[in-house]
C-alpha positions in Angstrom: 65.2 181.3 35.6 63.7 180.8 32.0 64.0 177.3 31.9 62.4 177.1 35.3 59.7 179.3 34.4 58.9 176.8 31.2 58.8 173.8 33.5 56.8 175.7 35.8 54.3 176.6 33.0 54.2 173.0 31.7 53.1 171.8 34.9 50.5 174.4 35.1 49.1 173.8 31.5 48.9 170.3 32.4 46.4 170.9 35.5 44.6 172.7 32.7 44.4 170.0 30.6 46.3 171.8 27.7 48.8 169.0 27.1 50.1 169.7 23.5 51.4 173.0 24.5 52.7 171.8 27.9 54.8 169.1 26.8 56.4 171.4 24.3 57.4 173.9 26.8 58.2 170.8 29.3 60.3 168.7 26.9 62.3 172.1 25.7 62.8 172.9 29.7 64.3 169.2 29.9 66.5 169.4 27.0 67.6 173.2 27.8 68.5 172.0 31.7 70.1 168.7 30.3 72.4 170.8 28.2 73.1 173.5 31.3 73.2 170.8 34.0 73.6 173.6 36.8 71.9 173.3 40.0 68.3 172.1 40.6 67.3 173.3 37.5 67.3 169.6 35.5 65.5 168.3 38.8 62.6 171.2 38.4 61.9 170.4 34.4 62.3 166.4 34.8 59.7 166.5 37.7 57.2 169.1 36.1 57.3 167.3 33.0 56.7 163.8 34.7 53.8 165.4 36.6 52.2 166.5 33.1 52.7 163.0 31.8 51.2 161.5 34.8 48.1 164.0 34.6 47.5 163.3 30.9 47.7 159.3 31.5 50.9 158.9 29.7 52.5 156.4 32.1 55.7 154.9 30.3 56.9 158.1 29.9 55.9 159.4 33.3 58.0 156.6 34.6 60.9 156.9 32.5 60.9 160.6 33.3 60.3 160.3 37.4 63.2 157.8 37.3 65.6 160.3 35.8 64.6 162.9 38.1 64.7 160.4 41.3 68.6 159.9 40.1 69.2 163.4 39.8 67.6 164.3 43.4 69.5 161.1 45.1 72.7 162.1 43.4 72.5 165.9 44.3 70.9 165.0 47.8 68.1 167.5 47.0 65.6 166.5 49.8 63.1 169.2 48.5 62.2 167.6 45.4 62.9 164.1 46.2 59.4 163.2 47.7 57.6 165.1 45.1 59.1 162.6 42.6 58.7 159.7 44.5 55.1 160.2 45.3 54.8 161.2 41.4 56.7 157.8 40.4 54.3 155.8 43.3 51.3 156.8 41.9 52.2 155.9 38.6 53.0 152.8 39.6 49.5 152.3 41.3 47.8 153.5 38.1 49.8 150.6 36.3 48.8 147.9 38.6 51.8 147.7 40.6 50.2 149.0 43.7 52.7 147.3 46.5 55.6 149.4 44.6 53.2 152.4 44.4 52.2 152.5 47.7 55.7 151.9 49.4 57.0 155.0 47.3 53.9 156.9 48.4 54.5 156.6 52.2 58.1 157.1 51.7 57.5 160.3 50.1 54.9 161.5 52.5 57.3 160.5 55.4 60.1 162.3 53.8 57.9 165.3 53.4 57.1 165.3 57.0 60.5 164.9 58.3 61.8 168.0 55.9 58.7 170.0 57.6 57.8 170.8 53.9 54.2 170.1 53.6 53.8 171.7 49.9 51.9 169.3 48.1 51.5 166.7 50.4 47.7 166.8 50.7 48.0 165.8 46.9 50.1 162.5 47.7 47.7 161.7 50.4 45.1 161.5 48.1 47.1 159.5 46.1 47.7 157.1 48.5 44.0 157.1 49.6 43.1 155.8 46.0 45.8 153.1 46.3 44.6 151.8 49.9 41.0 151.7 48.0 42.4 149.8 45.2 44.0 147.1 47.7 40.5 147.0 49.4 41.5 148.8 52.8 38.4 150.9 52.6 38.7 152.5 56.0 42.4 153.8 55.6 41.2 155.0 52.3 38.3 156.9 54.2 41.0 158.6 56.5 43.9 159.5 54.0 41.3 161.0 52.0 40.0 163.1 54.7 43.5 164.2 55.9 44.3 165.2 52.3 41.4 167.4 52.2 42.1 168.6 55.8 45.7 169.9 54.6 44.6 171.3 51.4 42.4 173.6 53.1 44.7 174.5 55.9 47.5 175.3 53.3 44.8 176.7 50.8 45.8 174.6 48.1 42.8 174.8 46.1 43.7 172.7 43.4 44.7 169.9 45.9 41.4 170.6 47.8 39.4 169.9 44.8 41.3 166.7 44.2 40.9 165.6 47.9 37.0 166.1 47.5 37.0 164.3 44.2 38.9 161.2 46.1 36.0 161.4 49.2 33.7 161.0 46.3 35.6 157.8 45.0 35.9 156.3 48.8 31.9 156.8 49.1 30.8 155.5 46.0 32.9 152.5 45.9 31.9 151.7 49.6 30.1 148.5 50.3 27.6 149.2 49.9 28.0 152.6 48.0 27.7 155.4 50.1 25.3 157.6 47.5 24.3 161.1 49.3 28.1 162.1 50.1 29.8 160.0 47.2 27.4 162.7 44.9 27.9 165.7 47.3 31.9 165.4 47.3 31.9 164.8 43.4 29.6 167.9 42.9 31.7 169.9 45.2 34.8 168.9 43.4 33.6 169.6 40.0 32.3 173.0 40.8 35.9 173.8 42.0 37.7 172.1 39.3 35.5 174.5 36.7 36.1 177.4 38.9 39.9 176.8 38.5 39.9 175.4 34.8 41.1 172.0 35.8 39.7 170.1 32.6 41.3 167.0 33.6 39.7 166.7 37.0 36.4 167.7 35.3 36.3 164.7 33.2 37.3 162.2 36.2 34.5 164.3 38.2 31.9 163.2 35.3 32.9 160.0 35.1 32.6 159.5 38.7 29.5 160.6 38.9 28.4 158.4 35.9 29.2 155.6 37.6 27.4 156.6 40.7 24.3 157.4 38.6 24.3 153.9 36.8 24.8 152.0 40.4 21.4 153.5 41.4 19.6 153.0 38.0 19.7 156.5 36.9 20.4 155.7 33.3 20.0 158.9 31.5 22.1 160.9 34.2 24.6 158.2 33.7 25.0 158.7 30.1 24.7 162.2 30.2 27.9 162.4 32.6 29.5 159.9 30.6 29.0 161.7 27.4 30.9 164.6 28.9 33.7 163.0 30.3 34.1 161.2 27.1 34.1 164.4 25.4 36.4 166.1 27.2 39.1 162.9 27.3 39.2 163.0 23.6 39.5 166.8 23.3 42.5 166.4 25.6 43.7 163.2 24.2 43.7 161.4 27.7 43.6 158.1 26.3 43.9 156.0 29.5 40.8 156.6 30.9 39.0 156.9 27.6 38.5 153.3 27.1 37.0 152.5 30.7 34.7 155.8 29.8 33.3 154.5 26.5 33.1 150.8 27.6 30.8 152.3 30.7 28.8 154.1 28.3 28.3 151.2 26.2 26.6 149.4 29.2 24.3 152.1 30.0 23.3 152.9 26.4 
C-alpha cells in the first residue's frame, strides 16, 4: 500500500504543479513496484507517473512510461487501468502532433471504459478527445465532446475534471470561425476560478494563456499582456517548458 500511496501522491502533486516533488515520489514508486512486481501495483505506479509527465509536458518520458504501463495492463488482463493508460498515451501522441494515433487511442479508451461500466475519469478523456477533434478541424464534434465532458464531470462530481472541461469549452469557442468571444471568456474564467479554488496551477496557466489569445484576437492588448505575463510566470515556476515558448512568442507579438 505504501508504494501505491506514493504513486497517487505523485499524481496529485502533478495536478497542483508540484512536479519536482511529485516526480521523486512517482519514480520511487515505479522503482519499488518493479522490484516487488506484485498485483496491479506496478501498473498503478507507471500510470500515475505517466500522468505526471503528461501534465508537465514532458512528452517523451510520458510516452515511455505509458507504453510500459500498456504492456503491463495487457499482460495481466487489467481492464481497470487499460483505458486510463490508452487515454494518457493517446493524448500525449496528440500533443506531439500524432493526431490520428492519438484520436484512435482515446476513442478506444472511452469505448473500453463504457464497456466495463467504469466512468471514473472518462470525462477527462472526452475533454482530451474534444481537443484532438478541434486540432483536426472538426469543430462541431469538438464542441459536442467538450459539452459531454462537462456534463459527465458534474454528474460524477469530479471537480478537477469539471474545471478541465470548462477550459476545453473555452478553447472550442475561442477557436471557432469566427471566435465566439463571450462564451469563450466566460468558460475560461469559470475554469480559472475553479482551478484556483482547487490549487490546480497548471490549469490556471493554461486558462491565462487561453484568455490572452482571446484578448489579443479582439484587440485588448493590455489585457492580453497581463494574462500572458501571468501564464509565463506560472509556466516558468513549474518548469513547464512545453507550453512556455508558445506563451513567450505570443507575448512578443503583443508587446
